[in-house]
TIZAFI-838321 format. One record per residue (C-alpha): residue number from 1; x, y, z. Coordinates in steps of 0.1 Angstrom, whole numbers, always signed. Example, Ala and Ser with C-alpha at 12.3 -4.5 7.8 and 13.67 -1.06 7.14 Angstrom:
REM residues 2
- nr;X;Y;Z
- 1;+123;-45;+78
- 2;+137;-11;+71
This chain:
REM residues 481
- nr;X;Y;Z
- 1;+1515;+1283;+1425
- 2;+1516;+1267;+1391
- 3;+1503;+1235;+1406
- 4;+1473;+1254;+1420
- 5;+1467;+1270;+1387
- 6;+1466;+1236;+1369
- 7;+1442;+1223;+1396
- 8;+1419;+1252;+1391
- 9;+1421;+1247;+1353
- 10;+1412;+1210;+1357
- 11;+1383;+1218;+1380
- 12;+1370;+1243;+1355
- 13;+1372;+1218;+1326
- 14;+1355;+1192;+1348
- 15;+1327;+1216;+1357
- 16;+1323;+1225;+1320
- 17;+1321;+1188;+1310
- 18;+1295;+1180;+1337
- 19;+1275;+1211;+1328
- 20;+1274;+1200;+1292
- 21;+1262;+1165;+1302
- 22;+1235;+1179;+1324
- 23;+1223;+1202;+1296
- 24;+1222;+1174;+1271
- 25;+1201;+1152;+1294
- 26;+1174;+1178;+1297
- 27;+1143;+1169;+1276
- 28;+1136;+1205;+1265
- 29;+1156;+1231;+1247
- 30;+1181;+1251;+1267
- 31;+1210;+1273;+1257
- 32;+1232;+1301;+1269
- 33;+1243;+1332;+1249
- 34;+1265;+1361;+1256
- 35;+1253;+1397;+1256
- 36;+1258;+1398;+1218
- 37;+1238;+1367;+1211
- 38;+1266;+1343;+1205
- 39;+1257;+1307;+1215
- 40;+1281;+1296;+1242
- 41;+1264;+1264;+1255
- 42;+1235;+1243;+1244
- 43;+1220;+1208;+1244
- 44;+1213;+1187;+1214
- 45;+1175;+1191;+1217
- 46;+1178;+1228;+1209
- 47;+1199;+1220;+1178
- 48;+1175;+1193;+1166
- 49;+1144;+1216;+1169
- 50;+1163;+1240;+1146
- 51;+1173;+1213;+1121
- 52;+1210;+1217;+1126
- 53;+1239;+1200;+1143
- 54;+1250;+1210;+1178
- 55;+1285;+1219;+1165
- 56;+1269;+1243;+1140
- 57;+1246;+1258;+1167
- 58;+1276;+1265;+1190
- 59;+1292;+1285;+1162
- 60;+1261;+1306;+1156
- 61;+1247;+1339;+1167
- 62;+1210;+1339;+1177
- 63;+1203;+1371;+1157
- 64;+1216;+1355;+1126
- 65;+1195;+1324;+1132
- 66;+1163;+1346;+1133
- 67;+1174;+1363;+1100
- 68;+1179;+1329;+1084
- 69;+1145;+1316;+1095
- 70;+1156;+1291;+1121
- 71;+1136;+1310;+1147
- 72;+1105;+1332;+1142
- 73;+1120;+1355;+1169
- 74;+1145;+1356;+1197
- 75;+1136;+1364;+1233
- 76;+1172;+1359;+1242
- 77;+1181;+1390;+1222
- 78;+1152;+1410;+1238
- 79;+1163;+1399;+1273
- 80;+1199;+1411;+1266
- 81;+1186;+1444;+1253
- 82;+1160;+1452;+1279
- 83;+1180;+1435;+1308
- 84;+1149;+1417;+1321
- 85;+1132;+1383;+1316
- 86;+1115;+1380;+1282
- 87;+1092;+1351;+1273
- 88;+1066;+1341;+1248
- 89;+1057;+1317;+1220
- 90;+1079;+1312;+1189
- 91;+1081;+1287;+1160
- 92;+1113;+1269;+1149
- 93;+1124;+1259;+1114
- 94;+1109;+1224;+1119
- 95;+1075;+1241;+1128
- 96;+1079;+1233;+1165
- 97;+1057;+1257;+1185
- 98;+1078;+1265;+1216
- 99;+1072;+1285;+1248
- 100;+1105;+1302;+1253
- 101;+1118;+1321;+1284
- 102;+1151;+1341;+1285
- 103;+1167;+1353;+1317
- 104;+1196;+1377;+1317
- 105;+1225;+1373;+1341
- 106;+1238;+1407;+1352
- 107;+1272;+1417;+1367
- 108;+1277;+1441;+1397
- 109;+1273;+1471;+1374
- 110;+1240;+1459;+1360
- 111;+1254;+1449;+1326
- 112;+1244;+1417;+1309
- 113;+1270;+1389;+1311
- 114;+1250;+1359;+1299
- 115;+1214;+1351;+1289
- 116;+1199;+1317;+1298
- 117;+1171;+1305;+1276
- 118;+1148;+1276;+1283
- 119;+1122;+1264;+1258
- 120;+1094;+1238;+1260
- 121;+1065;+1228;+1238
- 122;+1037;+1253;+1238
- 123;+1011;+1228;+1250
- 124;+1031;+1222;+1282
- 125;+1034;+1257;+1295
- 126;+1002;+1255;+1316
- 127;+1002;+1237;+1349
- 128;+999;+1200;+1348
- 129;+965;+1194;+1365
- 130;+954;+1160;+1351
- 131;+966;+1128;+1336
- 132;+958;+1137;+1301
- 133;+981;+1168;+1302
- 134;+1008;+1147;+1319
- 135;+1006;+1122;+1291
- 136;+1010;+1151;+1266
- 137;+1042;+1161;+1284
- 138;+1054;+1126;+1284
- 139;+1047;+1121;+1247
- 140;+1065;+1153;+1239
- 141;+1096;+1142;+1259
- 142;+1096;+1109;+1240
- 143;+1093;+1129;+1208
- 144;+1124;+1149;+1216
- 145;+1143;+1118;+1228
- 146;+1134;+1104;+1194
- 147;+1149;+1134;+1176
- 148;+1180;+1132;+1196
- 149;+1185;+1094;+1192
- 150;+1172;+1086;+1158
- 151;+1166;+1114;+1133
- 152;+1203;+1121;+1129
- 153;+1216;+1086;+1140
- 154;+1236;+1072;+1111
- 155;+1225;+1037;+1119
- 156;+1188;+1043;+1114
- 157;+1166;+1056;+1086
- 158;+1182;+1084;+1065
- 159;+1163;+1117;+1069
- 160;+1183;+1147;+1059
- 161;+1153;+1160;+1039
- 162;+1130;+1181;+1060
- 163;+1098;+1164;+1048
- 164;+1113;+1130;+1056
- 165;+1122;+1142;+1091
- 166;+1086;+1153;+1096
- 167;+1074;+1118;+1085
- 168;+1097;+1101;+1110
- 169;+1086;+1125;+1137
- 170;+1050;+1117;+1131
- 171;+1059;+1080;+1129
- 172;+1075;+1081;+1163
- 173;+1045;+1099;+1178
- 174;+1022;+1072;+1162
- 175;+1043;+1045;+1177
- 176;+1033;+1055;+1212
- 177;+996;+1046;+1206
- 178;+979;+1016;+1190
- 179;+960;+1034;+1163
- 180;+959;+1018;+1128
- 181;+984;+1033;+1104
- 182;+981;+1035;+1066
- 183;+1015;+1040;+1049
- 184;+1013;+1053;+1013
- 185;+1041;+1060;+988
- 186;+1056;+1048;+956
- 187;+1071;+1013;+953
- 188;+1105;+1011;+969
- 189;+1102;+1041;+992
- 190;+1107;+1020;+1023
- 191;+1072;+1015;+1037
- 192;+1081;+982;+1054
- 193;+1112;+998;+1069
- 194;+1090;+1025;+1084
- 195;+1065;+1000;+1096
- 196;+1093;+981;+1114
- 197;+1105;+1015;+1128
- 198;+1070;+1021;+1143
- 199;+1069;+987;+1158
- 200;+1104;+990;+1172
- 201;+1095;+1021;+1191
- 202;+1061;+1010;+1203
- 203;+1051;+993;+1235
- 204;+1048;+961;+1215
- 205;+1084;+961;+1205
- 206;+1092;+929;+1224
- 207;+1065;+910;+1206
- 208;+1062;+897;+1171
- 209;+1063;+918;+1139
- 210;+1044;+898;+1112
- 211;+1048;+912;+1077
- 212;+1024;+900;+1050
- 213;+1025;+909;+1013
- 214;+989;+906;+1002
- 215;+1000;+905;+965
- 216;+1022;+874;+970
- 217;+996;+853;+988
- 218;+979;+827;+964
- 219;+943;+838;+959
- 220;+929;+805;+969
- 221;+949;+804;+1002
- 222;+947;+840;+1013
- 223;+919;+834;+1038
- 224;+935;+803;+1053
- 225;+969;+821;+1056
- 226;+954;+851;+1074
- 227;+928;+833;+1096
- 228;+943;+799;+1099
- 229;+923;+766;+1099
- 230;+914;+737;+1120
- 231;+925;+702;+1111
- 232;+905;+687;+1083
- 233;+890;+720;+1074
- 234;+896;+714;+1037
- 235;+913;+690;+1013
- 236;+950;+693;+1015
- 237;+949;+710;+1049
- 238;+976;+702;+1075
- 239;+964;+674;+1097
- 240;+973;+694;+1128
- 241;+956;+726;+1116
- 242;+974;+759;+1113
- 243;+977;+792;+1131
- 244;+968;+822;+1110
- 245;+989;+853;+1106
- 246;+964;+873;+1126
- 247;+969;+849;+1156
- 248;+1007;+849;+1150
- 249;+1006;+887;+1154
- 250;+988;+885;+1188
- 251;+1002;+912;+1212
- 252;+1025;+924;+1184
- 253;+1022;+942;+1151
- 254;+1007;+930;+1118
- 255;+1019;+947;+1087
- 256;+998;+942;+1056
- 257;+1018;+954;+1026
- 258;+1000;+960;+993
- 259;+967;+960;+1010
- 260;+950;+971;+978
- 261;+957;+936;+964
- 262;+935;+920;+991
- 263;+906;+902;+974
- 264;+874;+921;+976
- 265;+855;+893;+994
- 266;+882;+892;+1021
- 267;+881;+929;+1027
- 268;+848;+925;+1046
- 269;+863;+898;+1068
- 270;+893;+919;+1076
- 271;+870;+948;+1085
- 272;+852;+925;+1109
- 273;+885;+915;+1126
- 274;+894;+951;+1130
- 275;+860;+960;+1145
- 276;+856;+930;+1168
- 277;+892;+921;+1175
- 278;+881;+885;+1170
- 279;+894;+858;+1146
- 280;+877;+826;+1136
- 281;+898;+799;+1119
- 282;+884;+781;+1089
- 283;+864;+750;+1100
- 284;+859;+764;+1135
- 285;+830;+779;+1153
- 286;+851;+795;+1180
- 287;+860;+832;+1179
- 288;+894;+839;+1194
- 289;+901;+873;+1209
- 290;+931;+890;+1193
- 291;+952;+920;+1203
- 292;+975;+933;+1176
- 293;+984;+966;+1161
- 294;+977;+969;+1123
- 295;+999;+988;+1099
- 296;+988;+987;+1063
- 297;+1006;+999;+1032
- 298;+1000;+1005;+995
- 299;+1014;+1023;+965
- 300;+980;+1027;+950
- 301;+954;+1054;+954
- 302;+928;+1037;+977
- 303;+905;+1067;+976
- 304;+903;+1064;+938
- 305;+898;+1026;+942
- 306;+869;+1033;+965
- 307;+853;+1056;+939
- 308;+858;+1029;+913
- 309;+842;+1002;+935
- 310;+873;+980;+937
- 311;+880;+987;+974
- 312;+855;+988;+1002
- 313;+849;+1023;+1015
- 314;+842;+1011;+1051
- 315;+875;+993;+1052
- 316;+893;+1023;+1037
- 317;+880;+1046;+1064
- 318;+889;+1020;+1091
- 319;+925;+1018;+1078
- 320;+929;+1054;+1072
- 321;+930;+1064;+1109
- 322;+965;+1078;+1107
- 323;+978;+1082;+1072
- 324;+1016;+1086;+1066
- 325;+1028;+1094;+1031
- 326;+1065;+1087;+1023
- 327;+1079;+1111;+997
- 328;+1096;+1096;+967
- 329;+1134;+1097;+965
- 330;+1134;+1123;+937
- 331;+1118;+1147;+961
- 332;+1145;+1140;+988
- 333;+1177;+1151;+970
- 334;+1194;+1156;+1003
- 335;+1190;+1119;+1011
- 336;+1202;+1104;+978
- 337;+1240;+1108;+984
- 338;+1237;+1098;+1020
- 339;+1218;+1067;+1012
- 340;+1242;+1058;+983
- 341;+1273;+1062;+1006
- 342;+1257;+1041;+1032
- 343;+1249;+1013;+1007
- 344;+1284;+1017;+993
- 345;+1300;+1011;+1027
- 346;+1278;+981;+1033
- 347;+1286;+964;+1000
- 348;+1323;+973;+1003
- 349;+1323;+953;+1036
- 350;+1302;+925;+1021
- 351;+1324;+920;+991
- 352;+1357;+931;+1005
- 353;+1363;+958;+979
- 354;+1377;+993;+980
- 355;+1354;+1014;+957
- 356;+1347;+1051;+959
- 357;+1324;+1076;+943
- 358;+1339;+1103;+920
- 359;+1325;+1138;+915
- 360;+1307;+1128;+883
- 361;+1289;+1100;+903
- 362;+1275;+1125;+928
- 363;+1261;+1146;+900
- 364;+1246;+1116;+883
- 365;+1231;+1103;+915
- 366;+1212;+1135;+920
- 367;+1202;+1141;+884
- 368;+1185;+1107;+880
- 369;+1147;+1103;+886
- 370;+1150;+1071;+906
- 371;+1115;+1056;+896
- 372;+1123;+1026;+918
- 373;+1132;+1049;+947
- 374;+1155;+1036;+975
- 375;+1152;+1000;+963
- 376;+1165;+1010;+929
- 377;+1193;+1031;+944
- 378;+1205;+1002;+966
- 379;+1205;+978;+936
- 380;+1224;+1003;+914
- 381;+1251;+1007;+941
- 382;+1254;+969;+945
- 383;+1255;+963;+908
- 384;+1283;+989;+903
- 385;+1303;+975;+933
- 386;+1301;+940;+918
- 387;+1309;+952;+882
- 388;+1341;+969;+896
- 389;+1355;+934;+900
- 390;+1359;+933;+862
- 391;+1376;+967;+860
- 392;+1414;+973;+863
- 393;+1407;+1005;+882
- 394;+1383;+1001;+912
- 395;+1390;+1033;+931
- 396;+1363;+1053;+912
- 397;+1327;+1044;+907
- 398;+1308;+1060;+878
- 399;+1271;+1054;+870
- 400;+1275;+1052;+832
- 401;+1239;+1041;+827
- 402;+1222;+1066;+850
- 403;+1204;+1094;+833
- 404;+1204;+1077;+798
- 405;+1170;+1083;+783
- 406;+1159;+1101;+814
- 407;+1137;+1131;+807
- 408;+1136;+1143;+843
- 409;+1168;+1157;+858
- 410;+1175;+1177;+889
- 411;+1192;+1209;+880
- 412;+1224;+1209;+900
- 413;+1224;+1247;+900
- 414;+1189;+1248;+914
- 415;+1198;+1222;+939
- 416;+1227;+1244;+952
- 417;+1205;+1275;+952
- 418;+1224;+1292;+924
- 419;+1205;+1317;+905
- 420;+1206;+1354;+894
- 421;+1235;+1372;+877
- 422;+1270;+1357;+874
- 423;+1281;+1379;+902
- 424;+1253;+1366;+924
- 425;+1262;+1330;+916
- 426;+1300;+1335;+923
- 427;+1292;+1352;+956
- 428;+1269;+1323;+966
- 429;+1295;+1297;+957
- 430;+1322;+1316;+975
- 431;+1301;+1318;+1006
- 432;+1291;+1281;+1006
- 433;+1327;+1270;+1000
- 434;+1342;+1293;+1028
- 435;+1315;+1281;+1052
- 436;+1323;+1245;+1042
- 437;+1360;+1249;+1049
- 438;+1354;+1268;+1081
- 439;+1332;+1239;+1093
- 440;+1358;+1214;+1083
- 441;+1384;+1233;+1105
- 442;+1360;+1236;+1135
- 443;+1357;+1273;+1130
- 444;+1395;+1280;+1133
- 445;+1401;+1311;+1113
- 446;+1438;+1307;+1108
- 447;+1436;+1271;+1095
- 448;+1406;+1281;+1072
- 449;+1424;+1311;+1058
- 450;+1455;+1290;+1051
- 451;+1435;+1263;+1033
- 452;+1417;+1290;+1013
- 453;+1450;+1307;+1004
- 454;+1439;+1341;+1017
- 455;+1449;+1363;+1046
- 456;+1431;+1361;+1079
- 457;+1420;+1397;+1075
- 458;+1405;+1389;+1041
- 459;+1386;+1360;+1056
- 460;+1373;+1381;+1085
- 461;+1361;+1407;+1060
- 462;+1343;+1382;+1039
- 463;+1326;+1366;+1069
- 464;+1314;+1400;+1080
- 465;+1300;+1406;+1045
- 466;+1282;+1373;+1046
- 467;+1263;+1385;+1077
- 468;+1248;+1415;+1058
- 469;+1214;+1406;+1045
- 470;+1210;+1406;+1007
- 471;+1243;+1424;+1002
- 472;+1245;+1414;+966
- 473;+1210;+1421;+956
- 474;+1212;+1456;+972
- 475;+1242;+1465;+952
- 476;+1226;+1452;+920
- 477;+1195;+1474;+926
- 478;+1217;+1504;+932
- 479;+1235;+1498;+899
- 480;+1269;+1490;+916
- 481;+1293;+1468;+898
């Protein structure tokens, strides 16, 4: 009898595991809730559209998610209440417009046991009648696969910040077509990294990625470097001639960094290449057909340069087909620590050192303006790792120069969302810390209460209070103390 019980248990576990795998391979959002709205089963696509981890979603209640703004509304809650299928359009925290349909599962007495909810992008809810609509569906599937595989992948571009996630999402969408992209952003924000990302996820990923910094090309050689030349085209030319960078990028991607530094005379020739897809080497009368994808980048205001007459307007409009602006690091406080820790791990392996950040370092990291953006952050981490060789204590890492003479600082209290009366702040800190410890212990109440040094009943009461909207503000307005 016991043997049979174990067999049934193993079969149940296997079924659960297979069901989770099936769920996670579905391209659209799908999840299961109980009659009270607690999420029992979900795939990672659902979590990513809500800008949260799957583990966190599986510990959530759908009604709470609506209150906190992760969903504009919940058809799952309506289906459980009305005991019938409820469907319609909603918006997620990452501004995804979803068509959602929730189906209640009833027992023999007509009571709701479970609610199964399936969501898909709003533009795919109509029947697929032509190739254009099928392509839209395919593109959206690739978009969600991108979210699942790359946005939260620790081995790719860091994007904890919502705005940066949106940039990556647009970059992935752009990668599926051959349109010209113009990347803008301050120096050091990672424009070349994003250009490589677009290439890596495009249909040209198996071909060459040619990166050219227009500011580093000698002015007298810019044209020959870009277009190439035939043998004997000019004094000092290679006797065999030379293939230009345009030709080298054939079938692949050409990345022109600092495009604003391209000499004015060459801007017209670049425009002709983009318009005709033909390249003529210096000293030649033959036009060669080229097929490459162009990505340009600049840290300057090209629109202003057009107004000043230092950049051709026709080239600007030809480049500015799909503009992507990368936010500076100071506007991405969520990414600073993650990037720093990643760089730290990389340099620890490179130099064979054991160096760690202390609490002061984290505060300094987020209070500094980072005018050099990600490039400056990486250099600062490497410099400190190397300097630790001269110190007797290498287990802590303090940025003693960060913030000196810096008139722009992130307010740590603002960053943590702390404001209001002292009671409000203490309540907020308490809530954040309890939720942090609860997450560390995988939602286990007993272990969490033990680590917090409180009784389980006290923890239950506090968690229940946290679910009440604006509980602190309401008391304050009523004059309670």
